[in-house]
Wavefront OBJ file of the C-alpha trace (Angstrom):
o trace
v 14.661 -28.752 -18.882
v 16.645 -31.955 -17.226
v 13.118 -33.675 -18.201
v 13.640 -33.778 -21.872
v 16.073 -34.260 -24.120
v 16.423 -31.403 -26.187
v 15.797 -27.362 -25.345
v 13.395 -27.096 -27.784
v 11.170 -30.043 -26.759
v 7.850 -29.713 -25.210
v 7.405 -29.649 -21.560
v 4.189 -30.463 -19.825
v 3.384 -28.143 -16.642
v 1.654 -29.927 -14.087
v -0.819 -28.018 -11.682
v 1.433 -27.710 -9.087
v 4.178 -25.844 -11.655
v 1.510 -23.653 -12.461
v 0.789 -22.640 -9.119
v 4.452 -21.658 -8.373
v 4.054 -19.865 -11.687
v 1.029 -17.728 -10.339
v 2.584 -17.231 -7.402
v 5.435 -15.197 -8.985
v 3.265 -13.541 -11.465
v 1.230 -12.550 -8.287
v 4.176 -11.171 -6.497
v 5.880 -9.485 -9.452
v 2.715 -7.829 -10.074
v 2.931 -5.530 -7.004
v 6.768 -5.682 -6.628
v 8.588 -2.010 -6.903
v 11.870 -3.625 -8.109
v 13.879 -3.077 -5.124
v 15.486 -5.919 -3.242
v 18.193 -5.265 -0.706
v 20.935 -7.633 0.256
v 20.353 -9.634 3.059
v 22.409 -9.642 6.086
v 26.122 -11.710 5.974
v 25.180 -13.588 9.158
v 22.422 -16.104 10.056
v 20.110 -14.742 12.725
v 18.736 -17.895 14.891
v 15.273 -17.494 15.968
v 15.908 -18.291 19.683
v 18.498 -15.016 19.190
v 15.490 -12.587 17.980
v 12.798 -14.466 20.563
v 10.793 -16.210 17.613
v 9.397 -19.430 19.038
v 6.721 -21.923 17.175
v 5.226 -24.871 18.116
v 2.259 -26.967 17.523
v 0.138 -29.680 19.268
v -0.986 -32.443 16.898
v -4.601 -32.728 18.914
v -4.961 -29.186 20.540
v -3.429 -26.236 18.513
v -0.906 -24.079 17.712
v 1.210 -20.768 19.070
v 3.861 -18.588 18.830
v 6.129 -16.050 20.606
v 8.097 -13.142 19.294
v 9.642 -10.153 21.507
v 6.774 -10.238 23.839
v 3.929 -10.670 21.340
v 2.339 -13.950 21.148
v -0.243 -15.926 19.431
v -2.827 -19.172 19.694
v -5.527 -20.948 18.916
v -7.236 -23.984 18.409
v -6.699 -26.014 14.804
v -9.146 -24.311 12.363
v -12.241 -27.141 11.672
v -12.078 -26.670 8.286
v -8.464 -27.744 8.141
v -7.548 -29.709 5.224
v -6.777 -33.467 4.975
v -2.875 -34.243 4.247
v -2.948 -36.688 1.531
v 0.544 -38.477 2.982
v -0.248 -38.850 6.433
v 3.716 -39.225 7.185
v 3.881 -35.637 6.620
v 0.827 -34.430 8.734
v 2.945 -33.680 11.566
v 4.910 -31.391 9.401
v 2.187 -29.667 7.977
v 1.161 -28.807 11.653
v 4.637 -27.719 12.475
v 5.197 -25.319 9.523
v 1.502 -23.643 9.982
v 2.582 -21.410 13.159
v 5.755 -20.726 11.414
v 3.874 -19.131 8.481
v 1.580 -17.708 10.906
v 4.574 -16.032 12.844
v 5.469 -14.867 9.068
v 2.362 -13.334 8.249
v 1.925 -11.009 11.402
v 5.610 -10.444 11.902
v 7.630 -10.912 9.193
v 7.661 -6.854 7.838
v 10.394 -6.537 11.166
v 12.375 -9.130 9.739
v 13.584 -7.002 6.830
v 17.423 -8.065 5.274
v 17.579 -11.067 7.622
v 18.550 -14.333 7.217
v 16.822 -16.377 9.902
v 17.118 -19.514 10.905
v 14.329 -21.175 12.176
v 14.152 -23.873 15.193
v 11.804 -26.882 14.674
v 11.795 -30.055 16.653
v 10.344 -32.098 13.607
v 12.848 -33.345 10.912
v 10.145 -33.653 8.292
v 9.457 -29.604 8.322
v 13.228 -28.816 8.641
v 13.780 -30.826 5.224
v 11.141 -29.136 3.544
v 12.009 -25.537 4.827
v 15.640 -26.407 3.951
v 14.233 -27.720 0.262
v 11.369 -24.809 0.099
v 9.462 -27.856 -1.383
v 7.331 -30.625 -0.547
v 5.348 -33.642 -2.295
v 2.548 -33.106 -0.573
v 0.425 -30.207 -2.462
v -1.343 -29.150 0.807
v 1.913 -28.745 2.360
v 3.480 -26.363 -0.659
v 0.183 -24.357 0.022
v 1.703 -23.150 3.373
v 5.002 -23.503 1.620
v 4.228 -20.684 -1.057
v 2.396 -18.074 1.597
v 6.240 -18.338 3.593
v 7.884 -17.756 0.071
v 5.574 -14.842 -0.513
v 6.078 -13.374 2.590
v 9.847 -13.466 2.614
v 9.649 -12.101 -0.982
v 7.572 -9.645 -0.159
v 9.344 -8.286 3.316
v 12.758 -9.422 2.085
v 13.960 -11.860 4.191
v 15.086 -15.204 3.701
v 14.722 -18.278 5.862
v 16.809 -21.249 6.833
v 15.947 -24.190 9.354
v 17.420 -26.595 11.748
v 16.521 -29.303 14.170
v 16.189 -28.654 18.039
v 14.669 -30.978 20.747
v 11.247 -30.041 21.790
v 12.230 -29.826 25.383
v 14.281 -26.676 24.330
v 10.887 -24.717 23.233
v 8.973 -24.662 26.141
v 7.090 -21.210 25.839
v 5.764 -22.223 22.288
v 5.072 -25.562 23.362
v 2.987 -24.063 26.413
v 0.883 -21.953 23.853
v 0.585 -24.829 21.577
v -1.452 -26.658 24.442
v -3.036 -23.208 25.634
v -1.568 -23.784 29.008
v -2.066 -20.197 29.495
v -0.617 -19.794 33.374
v 2.508 -22.056 32.598
v 3.063 -19.771 29.375
v 3.105 -16.784 31.387
v 5.374 -17.851 33.955
v 7.749 -19.272 31.365
v 7.433 -15.640 29.960
v 6.833 -13.015 32.076
v 7.438 -10.267 29.888
v 4.878 -11.305 27.210
v 1.941 -8.937 26.484
v -1.345 -9.445 28.189
v -3.434 -9.859 25.140
v -2.402 -12.091 22.275
v -2.103 -11.188 18.616
v -5.124 -12.176 16.579
v -4.528 -15.204 14.486
v -4.669 -14.893 10.652
v -7.675 -17.092 9.327
v -7.041 -20.348 7.486
v -7.558 -18.669 3.957
v -4.746 -15.815 4.884
v -2.207 -18.752 5.885
v -3.134 -21.535 3.030
v -1.825 -19.957 -0.208
v -4.098 -19.823 -3.286
v -4.085 -18.374 -6.527
v -6.010 -15.128 -7.023
l 1 2 3 4 5 6 7 8 9 10 11 12 13 14 15 16 17 18 19 20 21 22 23 24 25 26 27 28 29 30 31 32 33 34 35 36 37 38 39 40 41 42 43 44 45 46 47 48 49 50 51 52 53 54 55 56 57 58 59 60 61 62 63 64 65 66 67 68 69 70 71 72 73 74 75 76 77 78 79 80 81 82 83 84 85 86 87 88 89 90 91 92 93 94 95 96 97 98 99 100 101 102 103 104 105 106 107 108 109 110 111 112 113 114 115 116 117 118 119 120 121 122 123 124 125 126 127 128 129 130 131 132 133 134 135 136 137 138 139 140 141 142 143 144 145 146 147 148 149 150 151 152 153 154 155 156 157 158 159 160 161 162 163 164 165 166 167 168 169 170 171 172 173 174 175 176 177 178 179 180 181 182 183 184 185 186 187 188 189 190 191 192 193 194 195 196 197 198 199 200 201
């Protein structure tokens, strides 16, 4: 309503706004109406042994309490319209993958994601981006949070503190197993691009 002078004036909804409404309609159609209070304290991603990272040229990876995934970038990855945000998209991608794979175990948690890309931190904090492709990732993350009943936040950390996920994103498997000897032998299969990029159904 802040875009009009009077509350009875018409507002034209753009495509992105309609996508948001469709997302919530999709969620509400399956929601049982039960929502629990979140934990009062923030749970750092590092405290629950959750690490994600992306390499701009090779791939992406994530590690969570011994489970892990890594893969090269999908060949049909969408082009980012704003090139300054492309690395933000890549850094957000494995975070969304981790939520799809493991979000069920984050019930009632207020999770603080760590990311070495400041643009990604800002997007996660606001929950919004001006890039429609990045918004497809954010909608999937929001849907996971709503479905599994967790909240998410973000803060910036230096890349040198994220060595486990960094090795996964570069497919440096020997280095990864040296850094994380407790890791399971087999990787958790990555969801398809269609499962990560939200589309209306």
